C-alpha positions in Angstrom: 114.8 -190.8 -8.8 114.1 -194.8 -8.5 115.4 -197.0 -6.0 119.0 -198.2 -6.7 119.1 -201.4 -8.8 120.9 -204.4 -7.5 124.1 -203.7 -9.6 124.3 -200.4 -8.2 124.8 -202.0 -4.9 128.2 -203.5 -6.1 130.6 -200.5 -6.0 129.5 -199.4 -2.7 129.7 -202.8 -1.3 133.2 -203.1 -2.4 134.0 -199.5 -0.9 132.7 -200.7 2.4 135.0 -204.0 2.5 137.9 -201.8 1.1 139.5 -201.3 4.5 140.1 -205.3 4.4 138.0 -206.0 7.4 135.6 -209.2 7.4 132.1 -207.8 7.7 128.5 -209.4 8.2 126.1 -209.2 5.1 123.5 -206.8 6.8 126.3 -204.5 7.9 127.7 -204.3 4.1 124.4 -203.9 2.5 123.1 -201.4 5.2 126.2 -199.3 4.7 126.1 -199.8 0.9 122.8 -198.3 1.0 123.6 -195.4 3.2 126.3 -194.4 0.4 123.5 -194.8 -2.1 121.3 -192.5 -0.2 118.6 -194.8 -0.2 115.6 -193.2 1.5 113.2 -194.4 4.4 110.5 -194.7 1.9 112.7 -196.7 -0.4 113.8 -199.2 2.5 110.0 -199.5 3.3 109.5 -201.4 -0.2 109.1 -204.9 0.0 109.3 -207.6 -2.9 106.4 -210.5 -3.1 108.2 -212.8 -0.7 107.9 -210.2 2.0 111.8 -209.2 2.4 112.9 -205.5 2.1 113.7 -204.7 -1.4 116.6 -202.7 -0.8 118.2 -205.6 1.1 117.4 -208.1 -1.3 119.0 -206.1 -4.1 122.1 -205.6 -1.8 122.4 -209.3 -1.0 122.5 -210.1 -4.8 125.1 -207.6 -5.4 127.2 -209.5 -3.1 126.3 -212.7 -4.6 127.3 -211.5 -7.9 130.5 -210.1 -6.5 131.2 -213.5 -5.0 130.5 -215.3 -8.4 133.3 -213.1 -9.9 135.7 -213.6 -7.0 135.6 -210.0 -6.0 134.5 -211.1 -2.5 135.2 -214.2 -0.4 133.1 -215.6 2.3 135.5 -217.0 5.2 132.6 -217.8 7.3 128.9 -217.9 7.3 127.2 -214.7 6.5 130.7 -212.9 6.2 132.4 -211.1 3.4 136.0 -210.1 2.7 137.2 -208.2 -0.5 139.7 -209.8 -2.6 142.3 -208.5 -4.8 139.8 -209.0 -7.7 137.7 -206.7 -5.8 140.1 -204.2 -5.3 140.9 -204.2 -9.0 137.3 -203.7 -10.0 137.0 -201.0 -7.6 139.8 -199.1 -9.1 138.5 -199.7 -12.7 135.0 -199.0 -12.4 134.7 -196.2 -9.5 131.7 -194.7 -10.7 129.6 -198.2 -10.9 129.6 -201.6 -12.5 127.0 -203.9 -14.2 127.2 -207.6 -14.7 128.6 -206.7 -18.3 132.0 -205.5 -16.4 131.8 -208.7 -14.2 131.8 -210.9 -17.6 135.5 -209.7 -18.2 136.8 -211.4 -14.8 138.1 -214.9 -15.7 136.4 -217.4 -14.6 133.0 -215.7 -14.1 130.0 -217.3 -15.5 126.9 -215.2 -15.5 123.9 -217.3 -14.2 122.0 -216.0 -17.2 124.8 -217.7 -19.8 123.0 -220.7 -20.7 119.6 -219.1 -20.8 119.4 -218.8 -24.5 120.6 -222.4 -25.3 117.7 -223.8 -23.0 115.0 -221.7 -24.1 112.1 -223.2 -25.8 111.2 -222.0 -29.5 109.3 -218.5 -29.1 105.7 -218.5 -28.9 103.3 -215.8 -30.1 102.1 -214.0 -26.9 99.7 -210.9 -26.4 101.7 -207.7 -25.9 102.4 -206.7 -22.4 104.7 -204.1 -20.9 108.2 -204.8 -21.3 110.4 -204.9 -18.1 114.2 -203.8 -18.3 115.5 -206.7 -16.3 118.8 -205.5 -16.2 117.5 -203.2 -13.6 115.9 -206.2 -11.5 117.6 -208.8 -9.3 116.8 -212.4 -10.0 113.8 -212.6 -7.4 112.2 -209.5 -8.7 112.8 -210.9 -12.5 110.6 -214.0 -11.2 108.2 -211.9 -9.7 107.7 -209.4 -12.8 107.6 -212.5 -15.1 104.7 -213.9 -12.9 102.8 -210.7 -12.8 103.0 -210.3 -16.5 101.5 -214.1 -17.3 99.1 -213.4 -14.6 98.1 -210.0 -16.4 97.7 -212.2 -19.7 95.4 -214.6 -17.7 93.3 -212.2 -16.4 92.5 -210.3 -19.7 91.8 -214.0 -21.0 89.5 -214.6 -17.8 87.5 -211.6 -18.5 87.0 -212.6 -22.2 86.0 -215.9 -21.3 83.5 -215.0 -18.7 82.0 -212.4 -21.1 81.5 -214.8 -23.4 79.3 -216.9 -21.2 75.6 -216.6 -20.1 74.8 -214.8 -17.2 73.8 -217.8 -15.2 77.6 -218.9 -15.6 78.9 -215.8 -14.1 76.6 -215.7 -11.2 77.8 -219.1 -10.3 81.3 -218.4 -10.9 81.1 -215.4 -8.5 79.6 -217.4 -5.9 82.3 -220.3 -6.6 85.1 -217.3 -6.0 83.5 -216.1 -2.4 83.0 -219.5 -1.1 86.8 -220.2 -2.2 87.9 -217.0 -0.2 86.2 -218.5 2.7 83.1 -216.5 3.3 81.0 -219.7 3.5 82.7 -220.5 6.7 83.3 -224.1 7.7 79.6 -225.4 7.2 78.2 -222.7 5.0 77.0 -222.8 1.5 76.0 -220.7 -1.5 72.9 -220.8 -3.7 71.6 -218.6 -7.0 68.5 -217.0 -6.6 65.4 -217.6 -9.1 66.3 -215.6 -12.2 62.9 -214.0 -12.7 62.3 -213.3 -8.9 65.8 -212.5 -7.8 64.5 -208.8 -6.8 68.0 -207.6 -7.6 69.9 -210.5 -5.8 71.7 -213.1 -7.8 73.2 -215.2 -5.0 73.1 -215.8 -1.4 76.0 -217.1 0.9 74.9 -218.6 4.3 78.1 -218.2 6.4 76.8 -220.8 8.9 74.9 -223.9 8.9 71.6 -222.4 10.1 71.9 -219.4 7.8 72.0 -216.8 10.3 74.6 -214.9 8.8 74.0 -214.1 5.0 76.0 -212.1 2.5 73.9 -211.2 -0.8 75.4 -210.9 -4.0 74.8 -209.3 -7.4 76.7 -210.0 -10.4 76.5 -208.1 -13.6 78.6 -209.2 -16.6 79.3 -206.3 -18.8 81.7 -205.3 -21.4 85.1 -203.9 -20.2 84.3 -200.5 -21.2 80.9 -200.3 -19.3 80.6 -198.3 -16.2 78.3 -199.3 -13.3 76.9 -196.0 -12.1 75.3 -194.9 -8.8 71.8 -196.0 -10.0 72.7 -199.6 -9.8 74.0 -199.5 -6.6 71.0 -197.7 -5.1 68.9 -200.5 -6.6 71.2 -203.2 -5.1 70.9 -201.4 -1.6 67.0 -201.4 -2.0 67.2 -205.1 -2.6 69.2 -205.6 0.5 66.4 -203.5 2.3 63.8 -205.6 1.1 65.6 -208.6 2.3 66.3 -207.0 5.8 69.9 -207.6 5.0 73.0 -205.4 5.9 75.6 -206.8 3.9 76.3 -207.4 0.2 78.9 -207.6 -2.8 78.3 -206.2 -6.2 80.4 -207.8 -8.5 81.0 -206.7 -12.1 83.2 -207.7 -15.1 83.4 -203.8 -15.9 84.4 -201.0 -13.5 82.4 -198.6 -11.0 81.9 -194.8 -11.2 83.6 -192.6 -8.8 79.8 -191.6 -7.7 79.1 -195.2 -7.1 82.2 -195.6 -5.0 81.5 -192.5 -3.0 77.7 -193.7 -2.6 78.7 -197.1 -0.9 80.8 -195.3 1.6 77.4 -193.3 2.8 75.1 -195.9 3.1 74.9 -197.8 6.6 74.9 -201.1 4.7 78.3 -202.8 4.6 78.5 -203.1 0.7 81.7 -204.1 -1.2 82.3 -203.5 -5.0 84.4 -205.8 -7.0 85.5 -204.6 -10.6 86.6 -206.6 -13.2 90.4 -206.0 -12.2 89.9 -206.9 -8.8 87.7 -209.9 -9.7 90.5 -211.6 -12.0 93.0 -210.8 -9.6 91.1 -213.0 -6.9 90.1 -215.5 -9.1 93.8 -216.1 -9.8 94.8 -216.0 -6.3 92.0 -218.4 -5.0 92.4 -220.8 -8.1 88.8 -220.2 -9.6 88.6 -220.7 -13.1 92.6 -221.3 -13.7 95.0 -224.0 -12.7 98.6 -224.0 -12.0 100.9 -224.6 -15.0 103.9 -225.6 -13.3 105.7 -224.6 -10.0 109.2 -223.1 -9.5 110.9 -224.3 -6.6 113.7 -221.7 -5.5 116.7 -222.8 -3.5 119.5 -221.3 -1.6 122.6 -222.6 0.4 122.0 -224.3 3.5 124.5 -222.8 5.7 124.3 -225.2 8.7 125.2 -228.1 6.2 128.8 -226.6 5.5 129.3 -225.8 9.4 
């Protein structure tokens, strides 16, 4: 069974308030989650903002109920059921959705004007559809960002695979530096193409080069698999440089045997496949730029005290 969606918290929240007592937000959401039999594992799930998913969904349920006049806020962080709420509870004892709230006089959906302000549709690559009726607004934003990032990640791989090997080698060094592996005064350099000995780049983590990370970058087609022999060659190259740590980065993926092998060798080797590579490039702003920033706001309760 999937975790309860935000709209499934509405009726339990009204039931918790049905005794007419004023209750705190957390108390209502916790009691509603208990009525919904939300498990310990489900309560451990967090959304990208770091908030617990079940708390976020319960809070949004109260927000929508307040928008419909089903509950009111007599003071900061406290709710009280209204006659509208009692009527809704009687009409929809088994559950309620936003569609039911639209029948309440005065209710205006936060999505009502969406269609009017949307830009004309633009052709986009196919991505997995998300049923946003099951997601609260915070989760809808997170899901939308994830879909955009997935599209960008796919395009990043295509663009990288269309470049020369030297470009890819420099790109991965730029990424590792952006991730902070160059330290405050470190540097990164590509090796000579004809004499790299299996090493494509070196990152000095300090000004004197006392701590080094050796890098190998392999630009392959997405359906290619890097096997154990390639990793063994990299380990040999590290030994030839008296090195004990390295990063092997590819635009494709690694075989299970290759992944097991790096766990057995004494060297500290990190494998980064195409999926992880593009995820890190997006996270650290390498090869991408911010298109626009969305600013989310909430009521400043202190202002109204």
